[in-house]
N, C-alpha and C positions, 0 to 999 in steps of 0.2 A: 857844894864847895867848888872852888875854882880849880882848874887843871891846866898845866903847861905841858904840852907834848913837844918833845925835842928830837932832833936827829931823824927826821922823817923824810921819806920820799913822797912829797905831797902831790896828789892829783886833785885839783880843786874843781874842775868842770865849771868854769865861771859862765854866767849868763851873758848873752849878747855877742858871743864869739864862738867859732868852731874850735878854737884852741883848747886843748884839754887842761891847760893851766898847770903844767908840771914844774915843781920846784924841787930841785935835788938838794936835799939837806936843809929842810926848813923847820919852822916851828908853828904851833897852833896854840893860842891862848883861849881858854873857855872861862867865861865869867860865872858868878854865883847863880845866875838864872839859867845856866845850861846853854847859853848862846855863844857864838864865836865873837870874841872881843878883838883879837888880832890874829893875823896870819902873815907869814913872810918867809923869805929865803934866808938861810944862814941861822945864826944863833939869835935868840930873842934879845931885844935891846937891853942894855945894862939897866939894872933896877927893876926889871920885870919879875914879879913875884906871883906865886899861886899857892894854894893850900896843898896841892899835890903836884908831883912832876912824873911824867911818863916818858922814859927814854926808850924809843922803839928801835934804836940801834940800826937804822938804815932800812927798816921795813917800810912798805907802802902805807900811807894813810890817805884814804880816799872816801868820798861820800858813801854813806849807807845806801844800799840799793833801794829803788822805788819800784814796786810792782803795781802797775796801773790797772790790773785786772786780776782779781784773786777771789778764791772761795775758801776761806780758812777752815770752815767746819769739816772739810773733806780730808783732813790730815790722817784720820784713822781708817781711810777707805782705799788705800793704795793697793793696786793689783787686781781690783774688780774690773770686769768688762774688758779684759786685756785683748780680746779678739773682736771688739765691737767698734763701729763708728759712733758718732755722737749720740744718736737717739738710743741705741742699745746700751751704750755705756751709761747714759743717764738712768735708764731703767735699773741697771745693776746698782748704781750708787744712790740715786735719789729714791729708789724704791726702798732702800734701807732707812734713809733719814726720814721718810714719810711716817715712820713709827716712833720717832724720837720725841722725848719730852723736852720742855724748855731747859730744864736743868742739865740734861744730857747734851743739849746743843751748846750750853755755856762751856762745859768742859771740853767738848770737841773743838770749839772755836779757840779757847785758851790754848789747847794743845797745838793747834795749827799756827797761832800767832807766835808762840814760843819757838816753834820750828822755823818760822820765817826769820826771827831774830838770830837764831843759831846759824842760819845760812847767810847772814849779812844784810838781810832786808829789814830796813828800819821804818819804812812807810809803805802802807798798802791801801789800795782801793779794794774794799772788801764787800763782795756780794753776799748778803745774808741769805740763808735759805728762806724762801718766802713763806708767808703765813698759809697760803694755799698749797696743799700737798701736791707732789708731783703726780702726773698721770701720763701714760704712754702716748707718744706721738703716732698718729695714723695719717699717712700721706702728708707728713709735715705739719699736721694740725693737732691741737688739743681741743677737748670738748669744753674745758673750763668749768667743769662741774665737781671737781674734787673738793673734799672737805677743808675747813679752815682750822688753823691752830690759834690759840689765844695770843694776845699782843705780847705776852712775856716770851713767846717763842722768838720774836725778833729782839726784844730789848736785852735778853740774856746773852745773845750773840754779841751785841755791842759791848756789854759788860765784859765779856771774855777778852775782847781786844784791849780794852782799857786795863784790865787787871794784869794782862801780860806785859804792859808797858810799851806796846807797839803803837806808833802813830798811824792813824787810819782815817779814811773817808768811808763813812757808813752808807752802803748802798742798800736801798729798801724797796721791795716790790710793792706795787700798788694793788695787785690782785684785783684788776678792774672788772672781773666777771662776777664778783660776789658782792651783793648788796646794791643799794641805790648809789648814785653819784655822791650824794651827801655823806653816806656811810663810808664809801671808799675814801673820800678825802679826810673825813674825821679820823679814820683808822691810820692813814698815812701821817696825818699831822701829829698824832700821838707818838708815833715812832720817832719822827723828826724831833719833837720836843724832848724826848728822852735823851737823844744823842746830843742835842744842843745844850742840855743841862750838865753835861760832863765837862771835865777839865779840857778847855780848848787847846791846850798844848798837846794832848793826845788825840782827842776827837776833833780832827781838822775840818770836818764838814759833813753834811748829809747830802745824799744823792738819790736819784731814782734808779732802780734796776729796771731798765727799759724792757718791757715784756711784749712789745708789739709782734715780734717774731713768733711768739708762742701763742698769743691771744686770739681767740675766735671773734673777739669784739671788733667791729669795723672802725669804731671811733676811739680805740685805745690810745692812739697817738695824741689825740686832742685832750684826753683826760690827763695824760702825762705832762703835756705842755702847759696846761692850766696850772698844775701844781708847781712846775718849774718857775713860772712867772710869779705866782702868788707867794711862794715861800723863798724864792731866790736860790733854788737848789739846781745842781747839775743833773745830768742824765747820761748813763752809759747803757746802750742797748746791745745785747748779744745779737749780732746781725750778720747774715750771709756767711755763716760758719760751715754748715754741713754741706757735703756734695749731694745730698738727697733733697728731692722736691725743690730744686733750684728755682724754677720759674715761679713757683708759689712764693718763695722767699723774696725774690726780686720784686715781685708785684707789691710787696708791702713797703718798699722804699718810698713810694708815692705818698703813703699815709704820713710819714714823718715830714716829708717835704711840704705837703699841703697843709699840715697843721702848724707850719712855721717853726719847726724844731731845729732846722739846720743853721744854728748860730752858735755863738760862744756858749760853752757849757754843755754842748751835745757831743758825745763820743760814741763811736761805733766799735764794739769789741769784736775782733777777728776780721771781719770785712774782707772775706776771701772770694766768695762767689759773686764778684762785682761785674759790672759792665763799664765801658768807658764813659757812658753817660752818667751812671750812678756816681762814679768817682768825681767827675767834673762838677756835678751838681752839689755833691757834698763839700768839695773844696770851695766852690763859689759861695756856698752858704756859711762857711766858717766852721764846719764840724771837724772834729779830730778823730783819731783812730788809735786803738790799743792793740798791739801785736803780741801774740803768744806763740812763738815758733815751736817750742818744745811740745806744747799741747797740740798744736795743729798737726805736727808730725805723728805724735802718738795716736791720735784719733783718725789719721788719714784724711784730714779735712782739706788739705791743700796748702798752697803757699800764697800768702797775700802779696800784692804787687807794691811792696813798701818803697823801693827806690823810685818807682814812678810816682807814687803818692807824694813822697818828699819833694821830688822835682817840681810837682805841680803846686807845692806850697802847703800841703796838709801837715798839721802838727801831729806827731806820732810819739807814743810812749810804748814801753815794753812791759809785759806782765808775765807772771808765772802761772796764772790760771789756777785750776784745782791742783792741790797736791796729789790728788788721785788720778791725774792724767799727765802731770809733769813728773810725778813720782818722787824725784829728788828736787827739792826747791832750791836748785843751784843756779844763781844768776849768771855765773861764768859759763856753765853749760848752755843756758838759754841764749846768751849772747853769741856763743860760737855756733850753735845750731842755726840761729837766724842768719848769721853771716854766711855760713856754708850753703844754706838753702838758696839764698839769693845769688850767690856766686855761681852755683851749679845751674840754677834756672837760666841765668843770663849769660853764662860762660864768660864772665868778665870779673876778675878779682877786684876791680876798682869800684864796682857798684855798691860795695858795702865794706867799709874799713873799720878796724878795731876802735878807733877814736869815736866813730859815729855810733856804734852799738853801745858803747859805754855811756855816751850822752843820752841815748834813748832810754837806757835802763836806770838813769838817775834823774838828771834835770828834765829830760824830755817827758818822763812819766809825771813828774811834779807839775810841769807846765800844763799838760792836758787835764790834770785833776784840779787845777786852779789853786795849788798850794806852793808854787815855786817861790813865793816870797818868804817861806819858812823852811823849806827842805829842798833836797835835790842836788845841792852843791855846797862846797866849803867856802863860804863868803861871810864877811863880817855882818853880824846882825841875825844870821840864820841859826837855827838849832845846830848844836855840835853833835850831829849824828854821823858817825864814821866807822870805818872798818880798819883794822890793822892787819896787814897781809905780809907775811915773811917770805921773800923769794928764795931764801936759803934753807927753808925747812918744809919740804925737801928742796934741795938746791936745784934751780933750773938753769944754772950756768950764767954766763955774762948777760947783762941786760943791755943789748945793743940798742934797743929802742924801748925805754922803760915802760911807757904807756901801752905800747903794743904788747910787750911781754906781760903786762898786768892783765890784759884781756885774753891773750892767746895761751899763756902758760900757767896762770894762777888757777886755783880751784879751792874747794872747801878744805883740802888738806893743808893749804897755806894760811888759812884764816886763823889768826891768833886771837883776836878779840873784836867784839862788837860793842859800840858805845852809843847810847841814846842820851842826848843832852849832857854829854861828857861823863856819863856813868856807865860802868861796865855791866852789860846785860847778858853777855855770853862769853865764856872763857874757854877757848879751844873746843867749842861745840857744847859746852856744859852750861846750862842756864843758871843765872844767879837768882832767879825768881823763886821765892819760897813756896810757890804753888806748883812748881814744875813736876815734882814727884807725884803729887796727888792727881794732876792732870793726866799724866801717863797712866796711872793706875785706873782712873775712871774710864779712859778710852779703851783700855784693854778689857775692862769689865763690860762696858756697854755694847760695843759692836758685835762681839761674838754671840752675846745673848740675843741681839736683834736678828742676826743671820740665822741662828738656830731656830728662832720663832718662825722664820719664813721658810724653814726647811732647806736652807742652803748650806753648802759646805763651808767650813770656817777653820 
């Protein structure tokens, strides 16, 4: 059904400009397909009709947030590894999921996707837990000999995103140390085919979970690039994240460069332990970067040189990473933490402004994911994915600069509603999805049992 939103403080974040597109007292018309048909300042033109009218009474209406780097299955694992850096934290978290069934992963992912929606995130790049189980890192390396789970272990995670009603790019590990090259590609192709058979309005694309950083295989980058070209998929690699074994990590950049990966569709997640040469080569090649400030702080990973990368022309998006290391999937917290980290690092408030982090967490994320034609901003023709945020509940005082107040003073406590395709999916933090209660029950049942089986406190 169509929807007319009225009396809105619109923040549109339009493409092609740094202007946040603020319209004080505007309207938004959503057509029957869930896309934006009209948007403008003031009242809707005379004669404008819709099946429903939503009067937001001066609240902000802004694009749903985009998380360009996420692991939705971790929503039930918050608080683990609280005193660990990346590898020890992975042992605590992924050592648990290593024992999960495909059906348990479905409910875990569904729970995480609903949590994202409740926090105003309407599109996510979702790294699925790979078919090859986690194994501990030794000197920054894995042996690559852990056992494999069935194909359903991946496909049920994609199903969880779909059934939650979250728009997503499905990121799939190639597990390039298990089987022949033909078997590796056949396995990956089957996962991609499952995702591509879904509703394209929710499953926005398939991608590779770049595993070169973790893989002991010397030609892992070539295997990934072959799949990128053959299937037309993107690739996001966890890369240069941890402050451990830095020289070993940096040595692997040459693998992606030499395999010809540094072009459109290649993203580096985290990208912290860089060198000037690595950044320059990545920018020259056309690679993008996803920035996870809250996660990077929680795991003591460091601070990525984002202002410098942006100045050099690198495309950057923001992500919330694991809910088990961002803890609260709050995009406002993520924006403020990122801005504060950069200002403190460079001792200059102008290196990162509120309008910029808002763009990075909406349209910027959509751009690096290759889905900005459909999501990331409020523009005619795009999906009507938006948040309604009330600056009076609780009251934050006068809005001297509304867009900056939106970034600096809003939080989940001000989030009134979240809409996907013009349909309400979260009402003041409460999901409208009929599976929400069951997802919560399943997560509370599964994880304590798994931790108990491992002899861990829970």
